[in-house]
N, C-alpha and C positions, 0 to 999 in steps of 0.2 A: 283686598276684598275677595278676590278669587280664592286665595288661600283659606280665608275664613269659611267660605262656602264649602270648600273641599273638606275641611275638618268637620264642619257641621254635617255634611253628607255622610262621612265615614262614621261619625258618632251615631247618627240615626240608623245606620245599618249594622251597628255593632261590630265594625271592622277595626276600631281602634285597639291597639295592643293592650292586653290586660293580663294579670297574673294567671298562668295556666293552672288548671286544677291538678292535684296530685294524681299520678298514674303509677302503674306497676313499674314503668321504666325508671322512676325516681325511687330506687330501692333504698332502704335504711339497713344496711348490713351491720352485723356485729363488728365491733372493733377489738382486735386481739393483739396484745403485746406479749411476744415471746421473750422471756427473761432467762437468758442462757448463761450457765456457769462456764466461765472461761479460765478457771484456775488451772494451775500447772498439772494437777492430778488428772485432768481430762486427756493429757497426752502421755503421761507416765503410766497411767492405768490402761489396761487393755482387756478385751473380752474376745475369746476365740481368735486371737492374733490381730485384732483390729483395735486401734485406740478408741477410747470412749468419745473423743472429739469427732473422729470420722464417722462413728456410728450415729452420733447425735445429728451431725450435719446431713448425712444421708437420710436419716429418718425424717427430719424437718422438711427436707426437699421433697420426699415422697408424699408426705401429708399435704404440703402446700400445693403439690401438683393436682391434688383432688379437690381442695377446698379454697384455693386462692380467688376463685370467682364468686364465692359465697360469703366470704367474710374479709374484712380489712385487716391484714396481718402486718405487724411491725416487729422490730427487733431491738432489744437492749442486751448487752453483754456485760459481765463483771468479772474481775475488776477493770477499771479503766483509768489510767493506762496500765497500771501494774500494782503489785503488792496489795494493799487493802483499800485503795481508792474506790469509792462507789462506782458502779457502772454508769453508763450513759446511753443516750439514744443513738443507735446505729442507723436504723431505717424507720421513718415515720409510717404509721399504718396506712394502707391503701389496698384497694382491690388489685389483683394480678401482680402481686409483689414478690413472687417466688424468686425471680432472677436477681433483683436487688438484694434480697436477704441472703441468698447463697453467695453472691459476690462479697457481701460484708463478712461472711464466714469463711472466706477462702484462706485466710491466714490463721493457723492454729496458735494456741497459747505457747509461751516459752516453757521449757522443761523445769524451770525454777523461777521463783520470785512472784508468782501470781497466787494470791490467797483467795479466801471465800467470804467477801462482805455481802452476803445475800440479803441480810436485814436492811443494811444501809441502801442497797439498790432498790428494794421494794419500797422503802420510804421515798426515794426519788421518783419511783414510778407513780406513787400517789400524787405527786406534784407535777407530773409530766403533762404539758399543755395538750399534747395530741390525745391524751386519755381524758380530757375534759368532757363535760356533758355533751352528748350527741343524741340524735334520734334513736340510734341503735344501741343495743346493750354493749357494755364495755367489760373486757376480761384481761387478766394477766395469767400467763402460763409459765410458772417457774420450773426450770429443769436444772437440777443440781446433783453432783456426785459426792458431796461431802457435808461437813458441818459448818455452822456459822463459826468462822475461824480467821483470826488475824494474828500476826506475830508482834509481840509475844502473846500467847493465848490467854484470854481472860475468861474463866469459867462462868462469870456472872453474865456474860453476853450470850450464853448458849440459846436462850429462848427469846432473844430479841426479835426473831421473825414473827412472833405472835402479835405484838403491838403494831408491827409494820403491816401485817395483814389487816388488822383492825382499822388502820388508817385508810387502807384501800376500801374497806367496807364503807367507811364514812363518806367516801367520795362516790359511792355507787358502783365500784369496780369489783367484780367477782374474781377471786384468785383460785387457781388450780395448781396443785402441788404434784410434781413428778420427781421421785427419787431414783437416781440412776446408779446401780451397782451396789456392792456389798459394804461400802464404807460410809453410807449416809447415816445421819443422826435420825433414826426412825422415830424416836420419841418426840423430838422437836418437830419433825415434819408431820407426825400425826396430830399434834396439838395445833399446828398451823392450819391443817386441812379442816379441823373441827371449827376453829375460829373463823375460817372463810366460808363456812356452811357448804362446803363441797366434799364433805367426808363420804366415803364409799359406804354402801349399805352393810350393816352388821359388822362394822369395824371395831377394833379394840384399840382405844386411844392410848392405853398404857403400854403397848408394844414397844420394846426398846431394842429389838433384834430385827435387822432388815430381812432376815430369812423367815421370820414368823409369819403365819398366815393372817389374813384379815386386817391389813393395814388400812388406815383411813385415807392416806394419800395413794397415788399410783406408784407402786414399787415395780421398777423394770430392771431386768438383769441381762438383757440381750437386745439385739436389733429388732427382733420380732415383737418382743414385749413393748419396746419403745414406740414402734409404729402403731401397735394396737392401742396403747394408752393415748397417744396424741390423736389418733383417728376418733376414738370415743369422745374425747374432749371437744375436738373440732366439730364432730357431728352434732353434739349437744348444743354447742355455741351457735352454730349456723342454722339450726332447725327452724322451720317456719312456725310461727306462733299465731294465735288468734287475736290479732290486734289491728287489722286493717292495713298492715304494712307488708311490703315485699321483703321479708327478712333475709331470704336466701338469694335475692337478686337473680331470680330466674324468669322475671317478667310476669309472674303471677302473684296474686295476693290471696293469702289464707287458703291455698289450694289443698284439697284432699285431707282436711283436718277433721277428724272424728274422735270422740272419746266416749267411754262407757258412762252410763248414768243409771240411777234407780229412783223409784218413787217411795212414798211413805210405806207402801205395802211390801217393799223389797223387790218388786218386779224390775227386771233389768232391761235396759234399752240403750240407745245411743243418741248423742247430740252431734250436730254438724255445724261447723263454723261458717258464718257468712257475714261479710261486711264488718269484720272485727268483733263479732259477738256470737256466742254459742246459742244455737236454736233450741227449741223445746225438746224435752226428752221423749223418745219414742216408746218408753215403757207403758204398758197398759194402764189406762186411767182407773181410778177407784170406781167400783160398781155398786149397785144397790145390794145391800146385805141379803144373802140367801142362806138357807139352812143346808150347809155343806161342809162345815168344819173349817172354813176359811174366813179370814177377816177381809171380806170383799170391799167394804167401804173405808178401809184404812183408818179406823178410829181407835185402834188398839184393842178392840174387843172382837170376839168370835161368836157368831150366831146369837148376838144379843136380841132381846125380845122386841124387835122393831115391829110396827104394825104391818100385818100382812105377811109376816115371815112364814107362818104356817096357817092352815085352815082353822076356823073357829073351833075351839075345844081341843086342839092338838098343841103339843109342845115340841120344840126343837131339842132333840136329845142325841148326842153323839153324831151330829152332822146329818140327821134325818128327822122329819116330822112324824111324831108318834102320839097316840092317845095318852091321857094321863096314866101314870103308874106303869106305862109300858104295855098295857093290855089292849088287845084288839076289841073293837066294839062288838058286843054280842057274846063275848067269851066269858068264862067264869073268872071271878076275882078270888084272891086268896081267902080261904075260910068260907067260901060261899059255893054251895052246890047248885046254884040256880042260874037261870038265864038272865040276861040283863033286863031289869024292869020288874022282876018278880021277887017275892020273899024267899029267903032260904028255906029249904025243906028240912024236915027233922033228921033225915039221914045224913045231912051234912055234918051233924054234930055227934054222930054215933061214936066215933073214936073217943071223944071226950067223956061220953057217958060211961064207957067201959072203964076208963081210968078213974071214975068217980069224981070227975070235975064238974 
């Protein structure tokens, strides 16, 4: 009996436990799977005396040091264990995952025997449970230094990465493509970036030379390029968006989000995000039409004959109110030598008389 009374009292005072409302502490960070090429060429190839593998590991570590608290990073490497076996999950995505990822990358690939099954690995990523639907956005970042290649090489598999990217698209996963070094298949990577809808602005999808400008994917040729590309991708992925969610896990929701806007007249202003929605545009609202050469009321017409636009008897001409025919009241009209309101005098027609007209 006493227990019933206690429960009743707690319920009446609202002290019973109930689901807590969502707060900024319950962030929904983006989930990012780094899919790293672990083929033998990553250790046999070098840039400025450092292996591409060591450059990749150091670059990933540097970027994770900045963004590991803003997005959930995970790791897949390929092949696994060797030759052309598709890659697998090394580290499941989570916040603050830099150390586990770097530990998983501590052993470099062998100098021979590891090929490049990138398409097969992307297909596995599309089925990876840790990339299943979550409140946050989901991404794959592919880093490769070569072609889609298995031994013996089958040329018909060259563009298999494109349907693999499309499979990720179908699961709601965005794919970013990073080509590392001068031996990548830029034509295939360009097509993959376009299929992923992550192509870079003004890119040339038909580029077949890694050294050509305007690649659709991120072409990186040294450690600085790699860090810059990964930072650009991570910054885009972890950015706060106007959705009522703490996307970057900084304890704030929709903070400092503004975007430009314009109204029907073309006036420019800004909108501010609040509670997951964009506010009204600050651009000047349409006004009553006036005779000034401007479309004040945003109806697609300028200085149209609205009531009261000009005084009675005047017309709006070239942005100002004027008497009919452009004449001032009381002045002479063409062909008339008289004042307003009087008949023309004979002298006004003298020139015509001389000409016999």
